[in-house]
VEXDREN-2710 file (C-alpha; in Angstrom, 1 decimal):
% VEXDREN-2710
k/r/px/py/pz
1/MET/0.0/0.0/0.0
2/LYS/2.9/2.4/0.8
3/LYS/4.4/1.9/-2.7
4/LEU/1.0/2.5/-4.3
5/ALA/0.5/5.6/-2.2
6/LEU/3.9/6.9/-3.1
7/SER/3.3/6.1/-6.9
8/LEU/0.0/8.0/-6.7
9/PHE/1.7/11.0/-5.0
10/LEU/4.5/11.2/-7.6
11/PHE/2.0/10.9/-10.4
12/THR/-0.2/13.6/-8.9
13/ALA/2.9/15.9/-8.4
14/PHE/3.9/15.2/-12.1
15/LEU/0.5/16.2/-13.3
16/GLN/0.5/19.4/-11.2
17/ALA/3.9/20.3/-12.5
18/GLN/2.8/19.6/-16.0
19/THR/-0.3/21.8/-15.6
20/GLN/1.8/24.5/-14.0
21/ASP/4.2/24.5/-17.0
22/GLU/1.3/24.6/-19.4
23/GLN/-0.1/27.6/-17.7
24/MET/3.3/29.4/-17.6
25/LEU/3.8/28.7/-21.3
26/ARG/0.4/30.0/-22.1
27/LYS/1.1/33.3/-20.1
28/LEU/4.4/33.7/-21.9
29/TYR/2.8/33.4/-25.3
30/THR/-0.1/35.6/-24.4
31/THR/2.2/38.3/-23.0
32/ALA/4.4/38.1/-26.2
33/LEU/1.4/38.5/-28.5
34/THR/-0.4/41.2/-26.5
35/ASP/2.1/43.2/-24.4
36/SER/5.6/43.0/-25.7
37/LYS/8.0/45.8/-26.7
38/CYS/10.1/43.7/-29.0
39/TYR/8.5/44.9/-32.2
40/ALA/8.9/48.5/-31.2
41/TRP/12.5/47.9/-30.1
42/LEU/13.3/46.5/-33.6
43/GLU/11.5/49.3/-35.4
44/HIS/13.8/51.8/-33.6
45/LEU/17.0/49.8/-34.2
46/SER/16.1/49.4/-37.9
47/ASN/14.4/52.6/-38.9
48/THR/15.9/55.2/-36.5
49/ILE/19.4/53.8/-36.0
50/GLY/19.7/51.8/-39.2
51/GLN/22.8/49.6/-40.1
52/ARG/25.1/48.6/-37.3
53/MET/28.2/47.5/-39.0
54/SER/30.9/46.5/-36.6
55/GLY/32.9/49.6/-35.6
56/SER/30.4/52.1/-37.1
57/ASP/28.5/55.0/-35.5
58/GLY/25.3/52.9/-36.0
59/ALA/26.8/50.1/-33.9
60/ALA/27.7/52.5/-31.1
61/LYS/24.1/54.0/-31.2
62/GLY/22.7/50.5/-31.1
63/VAL/24.8/49.8/-27.9
64/LEU/23.5/52.9/-26.1
65/TYR/19.9/52.3/-27.2
66/THR/19.7/48.7/-26.0
67/GLN/21.5/49.5/-22.8
68/LYS/18.9/52.2/-22.1
69/GLU/15.9/49.9/-22.8
70/LEU/17.3/47.1/-20.7
71/GLU/17.8/49.5/-17.8
72/ALA/14.2/50.6/-18.2
73/LEU/13.1/47.0/-17.6
74/GLY/14.3/47.2/-14.0
75/LEU/16.8/44.4/-14.2
76/ASP/19.2/43.6/-11.4
77/ARG/22.2/44.6/-13.4
78/VAL/22.9/46.1/-16.8
79/PHE/26.4/46.7/-18.1
80/LEU/28.7/47.1/-21.1
81/GLN/31.5/44.8/-21.9
82/GLU/34.5/46.3/-23.8
83/VAL/35.6/44.5/-27.0
84/MET/37.9/45.6/-29.8
85/VAL/36.4/45.0/-33.2
86/PRO/37.7/45.4/-36.8
87/LYS/36.3/48.4/-38.8
88/TRP/35.8/47.9/-42.5
89/VAL/34.1/50.4/-44.7
90/ARG/32.5/49.8/-48.1
91/GLY/33.1/53.3/-49.5
92/ALA/31.4/54.4/-52.8
93/LYS/28.8/52.1/-54.3
94/GLU/30.4/49.3/-56.3
95/THR/30.3/49.3/-60.2
96/ALA/30.5/46.3/-62.5
97/TYR/29.5/45.4/-66.1
98/ILE/30.0/42.7/-68.5
99/VAL/31.9/43.7/-71.7
100/ASP/30.8/41.4/-74.5
101/LYS/31.8/42.5/-78.1
102/LYS/32.0/46.1/-77.1
103/ASN/28.6/46.0/-75.5
104/LYS/28.5/46.8/-71.7
105/THR/25.8/45.3/-69.5
106/GLU/25.7/46.5/-65.9
107/VAL/25.2/44.0/-63.2
108/PRO/24.6/44.4/-59.4
109/ILE/27.6/43.6/-57.2
110/CYS/28.8/44.4/-53.7
111/ALA/32.1/44.0/-52.0
112/LEU/32.5/41.1/-49.6
113/GLY/33.3/42.1/-46.1
114/GLY/37.0/42.4/-45.5
115/SER/37.8/42.7/-49.3
116/VAL/40.5/45.0/-50.5
117/ALA/39.7/47.7/-53.0
118/THR/40.4/47.5/-56.8
119/PRO/42.7/50.2/-58.2
120/LYS/40.9/53.5/-58.5
121/GLN/40.2/52.9/-62.1
122/GLY/38.8/49.5/-61.4
123/ILE/40.0/46.3/-63.0
124/THR/39.0/44.7/-66.4
125/ALA/39.8/41.0/-67.1
126/GLU/38.6/37.9/-68.7
127/VAL/36.4/35.6/-66.5
128/VAL/36.8/31.9/-65.7
129/GLU/33.7/30.3/-64.3
130/VAL/34.2/27.6/-61.6
131/HIS/31.8/25.8/-59.2
132/THR/34.2/24.5/-56.6
133/LEU/37.5/25.6/-55.0
134/LYS/39.0/22.3/-56.2
135/GLU/38.5/23.3/-59.8
136/LEU/41.2/26.0/-59.3
137/GLU/43.9/23.3/-58.9
138/ILE/42.7/21.5/-62.0
139/LEU/42.8/24.7/-64.0
140/GLY/46.1/25.9/-62.6
141/GLU/48.0/29.1/-62.9
142/ASP/48.2/28.9/-66.7
143/LYS/44.4/29.4/-67.0
144/LEU/43.8/31.6/-64.0
145/LYS/46.6/34.1/-63.9
146/GLY/45.4/37.6/-64.7
147/LYS/41.8/36.4/-64.8
148/ILE/38.7/37.1/-62.6
149/VAL/37.5/34.0/-61.0
150/PHE/33.7/33.6/-61.1
151/TYR/32.4/31.2/-58.4
152/ASN/28.9/30.1/-59.6
153/ARG/27.8/27.4/-57.3
154/PRO/24.1/27.9/-56.4
155/MET/22.5/27.0/-53.2
156/GLU/20.9/23.5/-53.5
157/PRO/17.2/23.9/-53.9
158/GLU/16.3/20.3/-52.9
159/ASN/17.1/20.7/-49.2
160/ILE/14.0/21.5/-47.0
161/ASP/16.3/23.1/-44.4
162/ALA/17.8/26.2/-46.2
163/PHE/20.7/26.3/-43.8
164/VAL/21.9/23.0/-45.1
165/SER/22.1/24.6/-48.7
166/TYR/23.8/27.6/-47.3
167/GLY/26.5/25.6/-45.5
168/ARG/27.3/23.6/-48.6
169/CYS/28.3/26.6/-50.7
170/GLY/29.7/29.1/-48.2
171/ASP/33.3/28.2/-48.7
172/GLN/33.4/30.0/-52.1
173/ARG/32.5/33.3/-50.3
174/ARG/34.7/32.8/-47.3
175/ALA/37.9/31.4/-49.0
176/GLY/37.3/32.0/-52.7
177/ALA/39.6/35.2/-52.9
178/MET/42.4/33.6/-50.8
179/GLU/42.5/30.4/-53.0
180/ALA/42.2/32.1/-56.3
181/SER/45.0/34.6/-55.4
182/LYS/47.4/31.6/-55.1
183/PHE/46.9/30.9/-58.8
184/GLY/47.5/34.5/-59.9
185/ALA/43.9/35.7/-60.3
186/VAL/43.3/39.4/-60.1
187/GLY/39.8/39.3/-58.6
188/VAL/36.9/37.2/-57.6
189/ILE/33.1/37.4/-58.0
190/VAL/30.9/35.0/-56.1
191/ARG/27.3/34.1/-56.8
192/SER/25.1/35.4/-53.9
193/LEU/24.1/32.8/-51.3
194/ASN/20.4/33.1/-52.0
195/LEU/17.8/30.7/-53.2
196/ARG/15.7/33.4/-55.0
197/SER/16.3/34.9/-58.4
198/ASP/16.7/38.6/-57.9
199/ASP/18.9/41.6/-58.3
200/PHE/20.2/41.9/-54.7
201/PRO/23.9/41.0/-54.2
202/HIS/24.4/39.4/-50.8
203/THR/27.6/40.4/-48.9
204/GLY/29.3/38.4/-46.1
205/ALA/32.8/38.0/-44.8
206/THR/35.7/36.8/-46.8
207/SER/39.1/35.8/-45.5
208/TYR/42.6/36.1/-46.9
209/GLY/44.2/33.8/-44.3
210/ASP/47.9/34.4/-44.0
211/LEU/48.3/36.2/-47.4
212/ILE/50.4/39.4/-47.3
213/ASP/48.8/42.6/-48.5
214/GLU/50.3/42.4/-52.0
215/GLN/48.7/39.0/-52.5
216/LYS/45.1/40.1/-51.6
217/ILE/42.7/40.5/-54.5
218/PRO/39.3/42.3/-54.6
219/ALA/36.3/40.1/-53.9
220/ALA/32.6/40.9/-54.6
221/ALA/29.2/39.2/-54.6
222/ILE/27.1/39.3/-57.7
223/SER/23.2/38.9/-57.6
224/THR/21.7/35.6/-58.7
225/ASN/20.2/37.2/-61.8
226/GLY/23.5/38.8/-62.6
227/ALA/25.3/35.4/-62.1
228/ASP/22.9/33.6/-64.4
229/LEU/23.3/36.3/-67.0
230/LEU/27.1/36.2/-66.8
231/SER/27.1/32.4/-67.1
232/ARG/25.0/32.4/-70.2
233/LYS/27.2/35.0/-71.9
234/LEU/30.4/33.1/-71.1
235/LYS/28.9/30.1/-72.8
236/ALA/28.4/32.2/-75.9
237/ASN/31.7/34.0/-75.6
238/PRO/34.3/32.5/-73.2
239/HIS/36.6/35.5/-73.8
240/LEU/34.3/38.3/-72.7
241/GLN/35.6/40.5/-70.1
242/PHE/34.3/41.8/-66.7
243/TYR/34.8/45.2/-65.1
244/MET/34.5/45.8/-61.4
245/LYS/35.4/48.8/-59.1
246/LEU/35.4/48.5/-55.3
247/SER/36.4/51.4/-52.9
248/CYS/36.4/49.5/-49.6
249/GLN/39.1/49.6/-47.0
250/SER/40.0/48.2/-43.6
251/LEU/40.7/50.7/-40.8
252/GLY/42.1/48.6/-38.1
253/GLU/40.4/47.9/-34.7
254/VAL/38.2/50.2/-32.7
255/LEU/36.5/49.9/-29.3
256/SER/33.0/48.6/-29.0
257/HIS/30.8/46.7/-26.6
258/ASN/28.7/43.8/-25.8
259/VAL/25.5/44.8/-24.0
260/ILE/24.5/42.6/-21.0
261/GLY/21.5/42.6/-18.6
262/GLU/20.6/40.1/-16.0
263/ILE/18.1/39.0/-13.4
264/LYS/19.8/37.4/-10.4
265/GLY/18.8/33.8/-9.5
266/THR/16.9/33.4/-6.2
267/GLU/18.3/29.9/-5.5
268/HIS/21.4/29.5/-7.5
269/PRO/22.6/33.0/-8.6
270/GLU/26.1/31.5/-9.3
271/ARG/24.5/29.4/-12.2
272/ILE/24.1/31.5/-15.3
273/MET/21.7/31.0/-18.2
274/VAL/22.4/33.1/-21.3
275/VAL/20.1/34.1/-24.1
276/GLY/21.2/36.4/-26.9
277/GLY/21.8/37.6/-30.5
278/HIS/24.3/39.8/-32.3
279/LEU/23.8/43.5/-32.3
280/ASP/26.0/44.2/-35.3
281/SER/24.7/43.9/-38.9
282/TRP/26.0/44.3/-42.4
283/ASP/25.7/47.8/-43.9
284/LEU/23.6/47.2/-47.0
285/GLY/20.2/47.0/-45.2
286/ASP/19.4/47.6/-41.6
287/GLY/19.8/44.1/-40.2
288/SER/16.3/43.5/-39.2
289/HIS/16.4/39.8/-39.6
290/ASP/20.1/39.4/-39.1
291/ASP/20.1/39.9/-36.3
292/GLY/18.0/42.7/-34.9
293/ALA/15.3/40.2/-34.4
294/GLY/17.4/37.9/-32.3
295/CYS/18.4/40.8/-30.1
296/VAL/14.9/42.1/-29.4
297/GLN/13.6/38.5/-28.9
298/SER/16.4/37.9/-26.3
299/MET/15.6/41.2/-24.5
300/ALA/11.9/40.2/-24.5
301/VAL/12.7/37.0/-22.6
302/LEU/13.7/39.2/-19.6
303/GLU/10.8/41.6/-20.3
304/PHE/8.3/38.7/-20.0
305/PHE/9.7/37.4/-16.8
306/LYS/9.6/40.9/-15.3
307/LYS/6.0/41.5/-16.4
308/LEU/4.9/38.1/-15.1
309/GLN/6.8/38.6/-11.9
310/TYR/8.6/35.4/-12.5
311/LYS/11.6/35.1/-10.2
312/PRO/14.1/32.6/-11.8
313/LYS/16.0/30.1/-9.6
314/ASN/19.2/30.7/-11.8
315/THR/20.6/34.0/-13.0
316/ILE/19.1/34.8/-16.4
317/ARG/21.4/36.9/-18.6
318/VAL/20.8/38.5/-21.9
319/VAL/23.9/39.3/-24.0
320/LEU/23.8/41.3/-27.2
321/TYR/27.1/40.4/-28.9
322/MET/29.1/42.7/-31.1
323/ASN/30.9/41.7/-34.3
324/GLU/29.4/38.3/-35.1
325/GLU/29.4/39.2/-38.8
326/PHE/33.0/40.0/-39.2
327/GLY/35.2/38.1/-36.8
328/GLY/33.0/37.0/-33.8
329/LYS/35.0/39.1/-31.4
330/GLY/32.0/39.7/-29.0
331/GLY/31.4/36.0/-28.4
332/LYS/35.0/35.3/-27.9
333/LYS/35.4/38.2/-25.5
334/TYR/32.5/37.1/-23.5
335/GLU/33.9/33.7/-23.1
336/GLU/37.4/35.1/-22.2
337/LEU/35.9/37.2/-19.4
338/SER/33.7/34.4/-18.3
339/LYS/36.6/32.2/-17.7
340/ALA/38.5/35.0/-16.0
341/ASN/35.6/35.5/-13.5
342/ASN/35.1/31.8/-13.0
343/GLU/31.5/32.0/-14.1
344/ASN/29.4/28.8/-14.4
345/HIS/27.1/28.8/-17.4
346/ILE/24.7/25.9/-17.4
347/PHE/22.6/27.0/-20.5
348/ALA/23.0/29.2/-23.6
349/LEU/20.3/30.0/-26.2
350/GLU/21.0/32.0/-29.4
351/SER/18.6/33.5/-31.9
352/ASP/20.4/34.2/-35.2
353/ALA/18.2/32.7/-37.9
354/GLY/15.7/35.5/-38.6
355/GLY/12.5/36.6/-37.2
356/PHE/10.2/34.1/-39.0
357/SER/7.8/31.7/-37.4
358/PRO/9.5/29.5/-34.8
359/ARG/9.7/25.8/-35.6
360/GLY/11.9/24.3/-32.9
361/PHE/15.4/24.3/-31.5
362/SER/18.8/22.8/-32.4
363/PHE/20.8/21.5/-29.3
364/GLU/24.4/20.7/-28.3
365/CYS/24.1/18.5/-25.4
366/ASP/24.6/14.9/-24.2
367/ASP/21.9/12.1/-24.7
368/ALA/20.6/12.5/-21.1
369/ASN/19.7/16.1/-21.5
370/PHE/18.4/15.6/-25.0
371/ALA/16.0/13.0/-23.6
372/LYS/14.8/15.4/-21.0
373/ILE/14.3/18.1/-23.7
374/ASN/12.2/15.7/-25.9
375/GLY/10.1/15.1/-22.8
376/TRP/9.0/18.8/-23.0
377/LYS/7.9/18.5/-26.6
378/PRO/4.2/18.1/-25.7
379/LEU/4.3/21.5/-24.0
380/PHE/5.4/23.2/-27.3
381/GLU/3.2/21.2/-29.7
382/PRO/0.1/23.5/-29.1
383/TYR/2.2/26.3/-30.6
384/LEU/3.4/24.2/-33.6
385/ILE/6.9/24.0/-32.2
386/HIS/8.0/20.4/-32.7
387/ASN/11.4/20.3/-34.4
388/PHE/14.0/19.4/-31.8
389/PHE/17.3/18.0/-33.1
390/LYS/21.1/18.0/-32.4
391/GLY/23.2/20.4/-34.4
392/HIS/24.9/23.7/-34.6
393/THR/23.3/26.3/-32.2
394/GLY/25.0/29.7/-32.7
395/SER/28.3/31.4/-33.6
396/ASP/28.3/33.6/-30.6
397/ILE/27.6/31.0/-28.0
398/HIS/30.0/28.5/-29.8
399/PRO/33.1/29.7/-27.8
400/LEU/31.3/29.4/-24.5
401/THR/32.6/26.6/-22.2
402/SER/31.7/25.5/-18.7
403/GLU/32.1/22.3/-16.7
404/LYS/28.7/21.2/-18.1
405/ILE/26.5/23.3/-20.4
406/VAL/23.5/22.7/-22.8
407/LYS/23.4/25.0/-25.8
408/ALA/20.3/25.7/-28.0
409/GLY/19.6/27.7/-31.1
410/LEU/16.2/28.9/-32.1
411/ARG/15.1/27.5/-35.5
412/PRO/12.5/29.6/-37.3
413/ASP/11.1/28.5/-40.7
414/SER/14.1/28.9/-42.9
415/GLN/12.4/29.1/-46.4
416/ARG/12.5/32.9/-46.8
417/TYR/15.6/33.8/-44.7
418/PHE/18.2/33.8/-47.4
419/ASP/16.0/36.1/-49.5
420/TYR/17.2/38.8/-47.1
421/HIS/20.4/37.5/-45.5
422/HIS/23.3/40.0/-45.9
423/ALA/21.3/41.9/-48.6
424/ALA/20.0/45.5/-49.0
425/ASN/16.4/44.2/-48.6
426/ASP/17.1/43.0/-45.0
427/THR/14.9/45.9/-43.7
428/PHE/12.1/46.4/-41.1
429/ASP/9.3/46.0/-43.8
430/ALA/10.4/42.4/-44.1
431/ILE/9.5/41.6/-40.4
432/ASN/6.1/40.1/-39.5
433/LYS/5.1/41.4/-36.0
434/ARG/3.3/38.2/-34.9
435/GLU/6.1/35.9/-36.1
436/LEU/8.7/37.9/-34.3
437/GLU/6.7/37.8/-31.0
438/LEU/6.0/34.0/-31.4
439/GLY/9.8/33.5/-31.5
440/ALA/10.4/35.6/-28.4
441/ALA/7.7/33.5/-26.5
442/THR/9.3/30.3/-27.7
443/MET/12.7/31.3/-26.5
444/ALA/11.2/32.4/-23.1
445/ALA/9.4/29.1/-22.7
446/LEU/12.6/27.1/-23.2
447/VAL/14.5/29.3/-20.7
448/TYR/11.8/28.9/-18.2
449/LEU/11.9/25.1/-18.5
450/PHE/15.6/24.9/-18.1
451/ASP/15.4/27.3/-15.1
452/GLN/12.8/25.1/-13.4
453/TYR/14.4/21.7/-14.1
454/GLY/18.1/22.4/-14.7
455/ILE/20.4/20.2/-16.6
456/ASP/21.4/16.6/-15.9
END
């Protein structure tokens, strides 16, 4: 009888806890959809401040604005964390055209982040189209020296998860200029990492590795429509030429900041749970999806807890990282200071995949914690959140280490994200208020559950 009574007691306690969790999630979603500041925060970041390129005036204004808004929430602590970041400027708008039998056809391009400039008069050269970095070795210096290398590998359309397609063609943007330079190429143009056919060139960081300045060659992205046009013209005339002019330059490192706010834990203040996104953006648009959305969603997690008077067991900390797009200095600095201060992080959540409808989370954790997480799935299913899987979670929380930590990444619907990613159309009008708020609520729900039940 005692065993039966104990079993009934435990079962009743489980049902009560489940009901309590269901009620809390309902409150979080209701608050997000009816009484959240996150959409207004993003409107100000996007339309009043604008682009927040690492090291720019816009980035500095973004730091001061988000610090002020976090302070207004009445958190236990809000502070700035100094971090040195690279400053790269685009300069005058880029120019490019195809020269085919004395006819000039202008095409949209933009310099890749970190690229060197062309000579002031620009460069004109024949074009060699390739689809992989390995093709450079096959062609060799004889066929590449003095040429512009055109990387034209499209994102694979068959993958349901668009991030899989993005990951499989990103090397041409990141390392294309460095590798082409080794064979004497004078410049690089890269097909935009975008599943849509349009006239928006998509920027992103490129790296020269250990090349000396004299070996660095200019690198630009070309729109998908421009890439298709150039490829067609090359088939008809393999000896056509391409003109490009870039005015970008690197200006060393400057001082910037991560923005941090926290609610102290009532039971385990020494255990830290982080939620965040990156405050910097590229300069073509205003970075509404990448990653203004992730910043305001992360801020909203603490906003909801304050409004619902939820007092967390563990310290909940929002971190708005600087320089994710162009070196990841903010995430690295946060980890460096975390180690120096002997901080114990048990959980980290990042939102850096756009402000679209949430579909689930990726996790970096052991099997025991993943089993626990899957046990929470029924709580999320009423909100159509059901995709839980192991995988990459986020660039800014990637460096973070503790004795034992679970990391998570918010996974919104990915189908439209790369229409805007790193492009001039990543602007506030591309944001859906309801989708943004649903993402914020979903993040808060996961933070709440980890705060209640900890990690194994």
